[in-house]
N, C-alpha and C positions, 0 to 999 in steps of 0.2 A: 197204646200208640206210641211208635218210636219217634223220638225227637230227632230232627235233622242236625247233623253235625255242622257247626260254623266253618271249621277248618276246610273240609272238602269244597264248600261253596265258595270260599275266598280264594282257594287255590285255583279253582275253575275259572273265576272272574280275572285273576291275575294272568292266567294263561292266555285267555282271549284278548286281553289288552295288550300283551306282548306280540301276539300274532298280527293283530291289525295295525298296531303302532309300527311295526316294521315294514308295512306295505306303503311306502312313501311314493308319491307321484314323481317320476323322472322327467324333468323338463329339458328339452334339447333346444338350445339357442342356435337359430340358423344364421346364415350370413346376412349382413346388412344389405337392404335393397338399394337401387340406384337413387340418387338425390332427385327430388321433385324439382319443379319450376318454381320460381320466385313468386308466383301468384299475380303478375302484372303483365300488361301488354307493353312490349318495348316500344319506345317512342322513336319515330323516324323524323329526319329533317332533310329536305331537298327542296330548295325553292321557296316561295312564299306567296301569300296574298296580303298586300299591305296597302295603306292609303289613308284616306280621311273621311270622316263622317261629320256632317254639320247640319244644323237646323235650329229649331227652337223647342225647348222642353215644354211639357204641358203647363207649367207654371209661368211660361212666357220668357224664360231665360234662354238667351242664345248659347249655343255650344259649338265647338270646333275641336274634334278629338281626333288623334292619329291612332292607327291600329297596325299591328305587324303580326300576322299569324304564320307560323312556320312549322308546326307540328302535325304529324298524321300518324295513325296507328293501324296496323294490320292490313293495309291496302297498297297498291302501287302509288308512286308519287302523283301520277296523273295517268289517264287512260284515253285511248283513241278508239272509237267504235264506228263502224259504217252502218248507216240507217238505210241507204240505197246507193245506187251508182253516182249520185250527185248530192249526198248529204252525209256529213261526217260530223260526229259529236266528240269534243274533247271535254273531259271532266277533271276538275281539280278541286280539292277540298283542304282546308288548313284550320287549325285551331290553336288556341294558346295552352289549353289544359284538357286532358281527357275528361276530367271531372267538372270542368268549368263550362260556362255558357258561351265564352267568346270564341267565335268562329265564323267562317264563311265558306260557301260552296258555289262554284261557277261552272256553267255549261256553255261551250262555244261551239256554234254550228257553222260549218262552212261547206261550199260546194265541192271543194277538192282538198286533199290533205295539206297541200302546200299553198292554200290561198292566203292572200294578204289582208282579205276583208272577211267579214261574216257577222253574225249576230251573236250576242252573249246575254245570257240570263243569269241572274242571281238567285239561286234556289233557296238559300237561307242566309241570314247575316244577323249576328248578335254582338253587342258590345256593352260592357258594364264596367263601372269604376266607382270607387268610393269618392264622395265629394265632401266628406266631413264626418264627424263623429255621428254614428248610427244613421248615416245618410248614404244612399246608393243611387247613382243614375244608371238606368238601364234602357237600352235602345234595341229594338228588334224589327226585323222585316216581317211583315205580315203577308203571306202569299209569296209571290215572286215578282222580280222586275226584269225588264229586258231593255236592251239598248244596241246600238251599233258599235262593234268593237273597232278600235284604232291600233296601229303599230303591231299588228298581229304578225308573228314569225314562228314558223315551225321547221326546224332543221331535221330533215328525215334521216340524216346519218347519225347524229348524236342524240336525237329525241328531244332536244331542248325546245321548249314551248314558251313563248313570251307574248305579252300584250298589255294594253291599257283599257281601263273601263271607267265609265261615268254614268251613274243611275240617278235620275231625278224622280223622287218619290212624292206622291201626294199624301195628304194627311191620313188617308185610308190604307196606305201601304206600309205604314210603321206605327209603332206604338205610342209616339208623341202626339198623334193626331194632327200634326202640322207638316208642312212640306219639308223635305230633307234631301240631302245629296250625299251619295256614297261614290267616291272616286279613288282611283289608284291603279296599280299595276300588279301583275302576277308573273311567276316564273317557275317552271317545273320540268322535270324529265319525264317524258310520256312513254307509257307502255302500250303498244299496240294489241288490241284484243282479236283473237281469232276464234270463232265458234265452229268447231269441226262438225257438229251435228246439223249445221246449216250450210254446208258446202254448195248446195244447188242455188242458194240466195245470197251467199256472203260476197261483199264487194270489196274486202280489205285488199 
């Protein structure tokens, strides 16, 4: 039996290594893509919902706190939409922080766009604040509240919408379990909504 020579085998292995070793992947770096967004919703400020909330906490302590909500995100400052030839809804919402709970939402219903009177409903309201080390006071509207609006003005040329509100709440309408009052005023620039798919029934 012939013995295999080590030299030819080693030479063959070295040749293979040289061949495969020379086959490197060529990586082509393309141009940089466009910059992405910052990952947050830009805050807008136009007008406000501000006022006072007062009542009695669950532990019997009276409270009287002011609020001033001015921020909104991703929507018009306020909107006007028609429900029928004699029913118009204005809507405005404001908050203190997109990640926080403090905020308020209002809907004003009138029989005409430029009415000076109407009804107002508070769709949601929340207020919280620190009252000491590891202590937080939190007030929230449960359900909704309605009232008659006063001082209502809507400038159809500029879109400026203002008014005053006062809601008297029962203990069942807020998280304290006691009677409370939310009062104040609002201001916003209104965007009138038009629904093209409803031209036959639209009253704007």
